[in-house]
PLY file of the C-alpha trace (Angstrom):
ply
format ascii 1.0
element vertex 265
property float x
property float y
property float z
element edge 264
property int vertex1
property int vertex2
end_header
78.30 -162.13 -54.43
74.94 -161.64 -52.68
75.63 -163.40 -49.37
78.73 -162.73 -47.29
78.60 -166.31 -45.97
77.50 -169.08 -48.31
77.23 -171.41 -45.31
74.89 -169.08 -43.43
71.38 -170.11 -42.47
69.62 -168.06 -45.15
71.86 -169.18 -48.02
71.80 -172.82 -46.91
68.01 -172.74 -46.71
67.83 -171.37 -50.27
70.21 -174.09 -51.50
68.03 -176.75 -49.85
64.96 -175.32 -51.57
66.63 -175.35 -54.99
67.99 -178.90 -54.58
64.75 -180.44 -53.27
62.34 -178.81 -55.73
62.27 -178.93 -59.50
60.45 -175.59 -59.59
60.25 -172.84 -56.99
58.61 -169.43 -56.77
59.87 -166.09 -55.50
57.78 -166.59 -52.36
59.61 -169.85 -51.63
62.95 -168.05 -51.82
61.81 -165.09 -49.71
60.45 -167.44 -47.03
63.96 -168.88 -46.60
65.46 -165.56 -45.53
66.19 -164.72 -41.90
65.27 -161.41 -40.31
68.91 -160.37 -39.98
69.66 -160.91 -43.68
71.24 -157.70 -45.02
70.91 -158.41 -48.75
67.90 -156.98 -50.53
65.16 -159.25 -51.84
65.69 -157.98 -55.37
69.39 -158.95 -55.40
68.63 -162.38 -53.96
65.85 -163.12 -56.44
67.95 -161.95 -59.39
70.80 -164.23 -58.29
68.61 -167.38 -58.33
66.44 -166.52 -61.33
66.99 -168.95 -64.19
68.88 -171.50 -62.08
68.33 -175.08 -63.20
70.40 -178.08 -62.13
70.45 -181.42 -63.83
69.86 -184.59 -61.85
73.59 -185.39 -61.90
74.54 -181.90 -60.68
72.12 -182.13 -57.78
73.56 -185.49 -56.76
77.07 -184.07 -56.67
76.02 -180.97 -54.74
74.10 -183.07 -52.21
77.13 -185.34 -51.79
79.41 -182.38 -51.06
76.84 -180.82 -48.72
76.44 -184.09 -46.78
80.21 -184.25 -46.36
80.30 -180.67 -45.06
77.47 -181.46 -42.62
79.39 -184.53 -41.44
82.58 -182.51 -40.81
80.59 -179.81 -38.99
79.00 -182.45 -36.79
82.42 -183.97 -36.03
83.82 -180.56 -35.10
80.91 -179.92 -32.73
81.40 -183.34 -31.11
85.11 -182.66 -30.71
84.37 -179.33 -29.03
82.03 -181.08 -26.59
84.74 -183.64 -25.80
87.31 -180.88 -25.21
84.90 -179.02 -22.92
84.43 -182.22 -20.92
88.16 -182.93 -20.65
89.13 -179.40 -19.54
86.54 -179.17 -16.76
89.12 -179.98 -14.01
91.45 -177.26 -15.35
89.06 -174.30 -15.40
90.97 -172.52 -12.61
94.23 -172.73 -14.56
92.54 -171.50 -17.73
91.17 -168.52 -15.81
94.65 -167.73 -14.49
96.21 -167.84 -17.96
93.47 -165.60 -19.34
94.70 -162.81 -17.03
97.68 -162.46 -19.40
97.02 -159.97 -22.23
96.50 -161.67 -25.58
95.44 -165.06 -24.19
91.83 -166.13 -24.73
90.15 -169.38 -23.75
91.17 -171.31 -26.87
94.83 -170.31 -26.65
94.87 -171.11 -22.91
93.56 -174.60 -23.66
96.18 -175.08 -26.38
99.00 -173.99 -24.08
97.89 -176.25 -21.22
97.52 -179.19 -23.58
101.18 -178.77 -24.56
102.95 -178.01 -21.28
100.47 -179.28 -18.68
99.97 -177.73 -15.23
102.94 -179.30 -13.41
105.95 -177.04 -13.84
108.17 -179.21 -11.67
109.06 -181.19 -14.80
111.00 -178.09 -15.87
113.70 -177.10 -13.39
113.36 -173.42 -14.36
111.80 -171.21 -16.99
114.97 -171.37 -19.09
114.38 -175.09 -19.66
110.75 -174.45 -20.61
111.55 -171.71 -23.13
114.29 -173.89 -24.63
111.90 -176.85 -24.88
109.36 -174.61 -26.61
111.95 -173.40 -29.15
111.86 -169.80 -27.97
115.37 -169.55 -26.50
117.98 -167.87 -28.71
121.03 -169.96 -29.48
124.53 -169.22 -28.17
126.97 -170.20 -30.89
130.27 -168.38 -30.36
133.76 -169.59 -31.16
137.07 -167.70 -30.99
135.24 -164.50 -30.22
133.08 -164.78 -33.34
129.32 -165.05 -32.97
127.57 -167.33 -35.43
123.89 -168.09 -35.99
121.67 -167.49 -32.96
118.41 -168.59 -34.55
115.78 -170.26 -32.39
115.40 -174.02 -32.70
112.62 -175.87 -34.50
111.17 -177.22 -31.26
107.63 -176.48 -30.13
105.93 -177.05 -33.47
102.48 -176.59 -31.88
103.24 -174.43 -28.84
105.46 -171.86 -30.55
102.95 -170.79 -33.26
100.27 -170.48 -30.59
102.46 -168.24 -28.43
103.48 -166.10 -31.42
99.81 -165.59 -32.22
99.22 -164.64 -28.59
102.14 -162.19 -28.81
100.56 -160.50 -31.83
97.36 -159.98 -29.82
99.21 -158.91 -26.66
101.13 -156.07 -28.31
97.85 -154.72 -29.72
96.02 -154.81 -26.39
94.91 -151.28 -25.52
93.73 -152.11 -22.00
97.22 -153.17 -20.91
100.20 -151.79 -22.81
102.95 -153.69 -20.97
103.82 -156.01 -23.85
103.12 -153.29 -26.40
105.76 -151.03 -24.84
108.24 -153.91 -24.67
107.58 -154.71 -28.32
108.19 -151.13 -29.43
111.54 -150.98 -27.61
112.76 -154.32 -28.96
111.52 -153.83 -32.52
113.49 -150.59 -32.88
116.74 -152.41 -32.16
116.12 -155.95 -33.43
113.23 -155.75 -35.89
109.60 -156.81 -35.61
110.09 -160.53 -36.24
112.60 -160.92 -33.43
110.45 -158.68 -31.24
107.44 -160.98 -31.62
109.57 -163.97 -30.64
110.88 -162.06 -27.63
107.34 -161.18 -26.52
106.25 -164.81 -26.99
109.13 -165.88 -24.75
108.18 -163.31 -22.10
104.61 -164.60 -22.13
105.82 -168.19 -21.71
108.00 -167.13 -18.76
104.95 -165.48 -17.20
102.93 -168.67 -17.78
105.63 -170.72 -16.04
105.54 -168.59 -12.89
101.75 -168.30 -12.89
101.34 -172.09 -12.99
104.12 -172.50 -10.40
102.75 -170.02 -7.87
99.03 -170.00 -8.66
99.02 -166.19 -8.76
97.43 -164.03 -11.42
99.51 -162.15 -13.98
101.31 -159.20 -12.41
103.58 -157.18 -14.73
105.34 -155.33 -11.93
107.49 -158.28 -10.88
108.13 -159.83 -14.28
111.62 -158.33 -14.59
112.84 -160.08 -11.43
111.35 -163.38 -12.63
112.91 -163.23 -16.08
116.44 -162.29 -14.88
117.94 -163.34 -11.56
120.06 -160.96 -9.45
123.15 -163.04 -10.26
122.62 -162.69 -14.01
121.78 -159.02 -13.63
125.08 -158.39 -11.83
126.90 -160.31 -14.55
125.28 -158.26 -17.34
125.97 -154.99 -15.48
129.65 -155.89 -15.08
129.97 -156.66 -18.78
128.32 -153.36 -19.69
130.61 -151.53 -17.27
133.69 -153.12 -18.85
132.52 -152.13 -22.33
131.89 -148.57 -21.14
135.39 -148.39 -19.65
136.96 -149.53 -22.94
134.97 -146.95 -24.84
136.00 -144.13 -22.48
139.66 -145.16 -22.71
139.43 -145.13 -26.50
138.19 -141.53 -26.29
141.40 -140.49 -24.51
140.45 -140.59 -20.81
143.20 -141.80 -18.50
142.89 -144.42 -15.79
143.30 -141.76 -13.10
140.39 -139.77 -14.50
138.21 -142.87 -14.57
139.11 -143.69 -10.95
138.25 -140.12 -9.99
134.83 -140.42 -11.64
134.14 -143.73 -9.88
135.26 -142.37 -6.50
133.06 -139.27 -6.91
130.01 -141.41 -7.67
130.78 -143.62 -4.65
130.92 -140.54 -2.41
127.61 -139.27 -3.79
125.97 -142.61 -3.02
0 1
1 2
2 3
3 4
4 5
5 6
6 7
7 8
8 9
9 10
10 11
11 12
12 13
13 14
14 15
15 16
16 17
17 18
18 19
19 20
20 21
21 22
22 23
23 24
24 25
25 26
26 27
27 28
28 29
29 30
30 31
31 32
32 33
33 34
34 35
35 36
36 37
37 38
38 39
39 40
40 41
41 42
42 43
43 44
44 45
45 46
46 47
47 48
48 49
49 50
50 51
51 52
52 53
53 54
54 55
55 56
56 57
57 58
58 59
59 60
60 61
61 62
62 63
63 64
64 65
65 66
66 67
67 68
68 69
69 70
70 71
71 72
72 73
73 74
74 75
75 76
76 77
77 78
78 79
79 80
80 81
81 82
82 83
83 84
84 85
85 86
86 87
87 88
88 89
89 90
90 91
91 92
92 93
93 94
94 95
95 96
96 97
97 98
98 99
99 100
100 101
101 102
102 103
103 104
104 105
105 106
106 107
107 108
108 109
109 110
110 111
111 112
112 113
113 114
114 115
115 116
116 117
117 118
118 119
119 120
120 121
121 122
122 123
123 124
124 125
125 126
126 127
127 128
128 129
129 130
130 131
131 132
132 133
133 134
134 135
135 136
136 137
137 138
138 139
139 140
140 141
141 142
142 143
143 144
144 145
145 146
146 147
147 148
148 149
149 150
150 151
151 152
152 153
153 154
154 155
155 156
156 157
157 158
158 159
159 160
160 161
161 162
162 163
163 164
164 165
165 166
166 167
167 168
168 169
169 170
170 171
171 172
172 173
173 174
174 175
175 176
176 177
177 178
178 179
179 180
180 181
181 182
182 183
183 184
184 185
185 186
186 187
187 188
188 189
189 190
190 191
191 192
192 193
193 194
194 195
195 196
196 197
197 198
198 199
199 200
200 201
201 202
202 203
203 204
204 205
205 206
206 207
207 208
208 209
209 210
210 211
211 212
212 213
213 214
214 215
215 216
216 217
217 218
218 219
219 220
220 221
221 222
222 223
223 224
224 225
225 226
226 227
227 228
228 229
229 230
230 231
231 232
232 233
233 234
234 235
235 236
236 237
237 238
238 239
239 240
240 241
241 242
242 243
243 244
244 245
245 246
246 247
247 248
248 249
249 250
250 251
251 252
252 253
253 254
254 255
255 256
256 257
257 258
258 259
259 260
260 261
261 262
262 263
263 264
């Protein structure tokens, strides 16, 4: 209740003093405190006053503390190993960090999952499907069934979703934030986060393929080809025609509207 972090330098130094000495004075406790310690001396002294551990209790506490020190040492060694292994990929990490929401740790996680060679994926559709971020297409006899994403990408997908959460909150670049607001109004926030994670993965694919930094102006053309865009536009046009016919417009009136727009163009 006195220290915000029990594993901080001041609190750990006090614990060492209590465990290694049968008796200790207020001066011994005060000497353990760092200059940046925010707790008052009175609160700290009152929290340790009257503390007495038996020999057995000290043994157990020392055993737990040694185990924590061992794990901390292992974590530090692992970080040093990771820093050594990623040295040849610093340029790629820098490129990925141009994307909003991606920091150094997330860039390392992403590269460790997909690598730097995008030729193993024929296109970004294959990559998003491999990562479990592509919506399913399950339709039979005109009835759409479940379109949930797959369970693939057990390590990559959570990382990208976490990146998506940070990207939509980025105030310096609101590209993904604006996309998230538009999608969440129609599909809900959970689906919107998945959609943003997929957009980020598509951007990663093209960045690693071309070696260019993140540029939001051309992302739309990368995500959807001209062929697919024409296909979607035709489908929307057909749906609009059906809706207009249901409202009572005749075929001649529709042809007149189309011909007028063609003349204007």
